[in-house]
C-alpha positions in Angstrom: 63.2 -15.5 27.6 64.4 -12.7 25.4 65.0 -13.0 21.7 68.6 -12.2 20.6 68.6 -9.7 17.7 71.8 -9.6 15.8 71.4 -6.3 14.0 72.6 -2.9 12.9 70.7 0.4 12.4 69.7 -0.1 8.7 66.3 -0.3 7.1 66.4 -4.1 7.3 67.5 -4.0 10.9 64.8 -1.5 11.8 62.1 -3.8 10.4 62.8 -6.3 13.2 63.3 -3.7 15.9 59.9 -2.1 15.1 58.1 -5.5 14.9 59.5 -6.5 18.3 58.4 -3.2 19.8 55.0 -3.4 18.3 54.5 -7.0 19.5 55.9 -6.3 23.0 58.2 -9.3 22.7 61.3 -9.1 25.0 64.6 -8.9 23.1 68.3 -8.1 23.5 70.4 -6.4 20.9 73.6 -7.9 19.7 75.3 -5.2 17.5 76.9 -6.3 14.3 79.0 -3.4 13.0 78.8 -4.1 9.3 81.1 -1.3 8.4 83.8 -2.8 10.6 83.3 -6.3 9.1 81.7 -7.9 12.2 79.2 -9.7 9.9 82.1 -12.0 8.9 82.8 -13.3 12.4 82.3 -17.0 13.0 79.6 -16.6 15.7 77.5 -14.6 13.3 78.1 -16.9 10.4 76.9 -19.8 12.6 73.5 -18.1 12.6 73.3 -16.8 9.0 75.5 -18.2 6.2 74.5 -15.2 4.1 76.4 -12.8 6.5 73.7 -10.2 6.3 71.8 -8.5 9.2 69.4 -9.0 10.8 69.2 -12.4 12.3 67.6 -13.7 15.5 68.0 -16.4 18.0 64.8 -17.3 19.9 65.6 -19.6 22.9 61.9 -20.4 23.1 61.2 -21.4 19.5 58.7 -23.9 18.2 58.3 -26.8 20.6 60.2 -24.9 23.2 63.5 -25.4 21.3 65.9 -22.7 20.3 65.5 -21.4 16.8 67.9 -19.2 14.8 66.5 -17.4 11.8 67.8 -15.0 9.1 66.2 -13.0 6.3 64.1 -10.1 7.6 60.9 -11.2 5.8 61.1 -14.7 7.4 61.8 -13.1 10.8 58.8 -10.8 10.5 56.4 -13.7 9.6 57.8 -15.8 12.5 57.5 -13.0 15.1 53.9 -12.1 14.0 52.9 -15.8 14.1 54.6 -16.3 17.5 52.7 -13.3 19.0 49.5 -13.8 17.1 49.4 -10.3 15.8 50.4 -8.0 12.8 49.4 -10.6 10.3 45.7 -11.1 9.3 43.9 -14.2 10.4 41.5 -14.2 7.5 43.2 -16.4 4.8 42.6 -14.0 1.9 43.8 -11.0 3.9 46.8 -13.0 5.1 47.9 -13.6 1.5 47.4 -9.9 0.6 49.7 -9.1 3.5 52.3 -11.6 2.4 52.0 -10.3 -1.2 53.0 -6.7 -0.1 55.7 -8.1 2.2 57.2 -9.9 -0.8 56.8 -6.6 -2.8 59.1 -5.0 -0.3 61.5 -7.9 -0.1 61.8 -8.2 -3.9 61.3 -4.7 -5.1 61.5 -1.8 -2.6 64.5 -3.1 -0.6 66.8 -4.2 -3.5 65.9 -1.3 -5.8 66.2 1.4 -3.1 69.5 -0.3 -2.0 70.9 -0.1 -5.5 69.9 3.6 -5.7 71.8 4.2 -2.5 74.8 2.3 -3.6 75.3 4.0 -7.0 74.4 7.5 -5.7 76.2 7.4 -2.3 78.8 4.6 -2.1 80.1 3.7 -5.6 83.6 5.0 -6.1 82.8 5.8 -9.8 79.6 7.6 -10.7 77.8 5.8 -13.5 75.0 7.9 -15.0 73.2 5.0 -16.5 72.9 3.1 -13.1 72.0 6.3 -11.3 69.2 7.1 -13.7 67.9 3.6 -13.8 67.6 3.2 -10.1 66.2 6.7 -9.6 63.4 6.0 -12.0 62.7 2.6 -10.3 62.5 4.3 -6.9 60.0 6.7 -8.3 58.0 3.9 -10.0 57.8 1.9 -6.8 56.6 5.0 -4.9 53.8 5.3 -7.6 52.9 1.7 -7.1 52.7 2.2 -3.3 50.7 5.5 -3.8 48.1 3.7 -5.9 47.7 0.9 -3.4 47.4 3.3 -0.5 44.7 5.3 -2.4 42.7 2.1 -2.2 43.4 1.0 1.4 44.5 2.5 4.7 47.3 0.0 5.0 49.2 -2.2 2.5 47.4 -5.3 3.6 44.0 -3.5 3.6 42.3 -2.3 6.7 44.8 -3.7 9.1 48.3 -2.5 10.1 50.7 -5.4 9.5 54.2 -6.6 9.0 53.8 -5.5 5.3 53.7 -1.9 6.6 56.5 -2.5 9.1 58.8 -4.0 6.4 58.2 -1.1 4.0 58.3 1.9 6.3 62.0 2.0 7.1 62.8 2.2 3.4 60.3 5.1 2.9 61.5 7.2 5.8 64.2 9.8 5.2 63.0 10.2 1.5 65.5 13.0 0.9 68.2 10.3 0.7 66.6 9.2 -2.5 65.7 12.7 -3.8 62.0 11.9 -3.2 59.5 14.5 -2.0 56.6 12.6 -0.3 54.3 15.5 -1.1 54.4 14.1 -4.7 52.9 10.8 -3.3 50.1 12.0 -1.0 48.8 8.6 -0.1 52.3 7.4 0.8 52.9 10.5 2.9 49.6 9.9 4.8 50.7 6.3 5.5 54.3 7.3 6.3 53.2 10.0 8.8 50.7 7.6 10.5 53.4 5.0 11.0 56.1 7.5 12.1 53.7 8.7 14.8 53.4 5.3 16.5 55.4 5.1 19.8 56.6 1.6 19.1 58.0 2.7 15.7 59.7 5.6 17.3 61.4 3.2 19.8 62.3 0.8 17.0 64.2 3.3 14.8 66.1 4.5 17.9 67.7 1.1 18.4 71.5 1.6 17.9 70.8 5.0 16.4 73.8 6.4 18.2 76.0 3.9 16.2 74.9 5.0 12.8 77.8 6.1 10.6 78.3 9.8 10.3 79.9 11.4 7.3 81.3 9.8 4.1 82.1 6.2 3.8 85.7 5.2 4.4 87.8 2.9 2.2 87.7 0.2 5.0 84.0 0.4 5.3 83.6 0.2 1.5 85.7 -2.9 1.5 83.7 -4.6 4.2 80.3 -3.6 2.7 81.0 -4.1 -1.0 84.5 -5.4 -1.5 86.2 -8.8 -1.8 85.9 -9.6 1.9 82.3 -10.6 1.5 83.2 -13.1 -1.2 85.7 -14.8 1.0 83.5 -15.3 4.0 82.7 -18.9 5.0 
């Protein structure tokens, strides 16, 4: 039975698309247009009280019972364990993988997201915030570059969900005023992942639905305004 993926073409959505493609797990896409406020619909809130994409519903979960799950990191761990791939079996290597997955969840994602917000979406440009997050984006690239000077992949010698989680945030570096040539180990890693057919399929999911042009007032309200604080 196919896994339902409630998603939108964002870096967090792409993580799950890529993992499903890499693992060869059957899935169906349920688009959740976050700019239009569809993340606040009751059917989506029944799956994730945090009204953030992605979320999944696996009709064949543990014990053969349906399982709904939100938070992209938790979803990646679940999918990898379900398929028995993309997460190391050696205990020490497994924890290294989870370490770098959490690095993405707690560092790369939030900090890159704040960079994007203050540079592209904030109605008022705040130089302090823009400088703070630009420097943090650069710092995190340096951390990744050091790690990838020591190992082929983030978890070590094995491509894993840690790489899948991080890659969508590193692609399209021009959006963060980053030149990957300044981080040669990150560039080597990025290019190797970008060349994988499953990754190419994953980033194409809902690609035609990506917003073009500047953000509208209605989209800004749905993404960053009071609507999100009123959702139940």
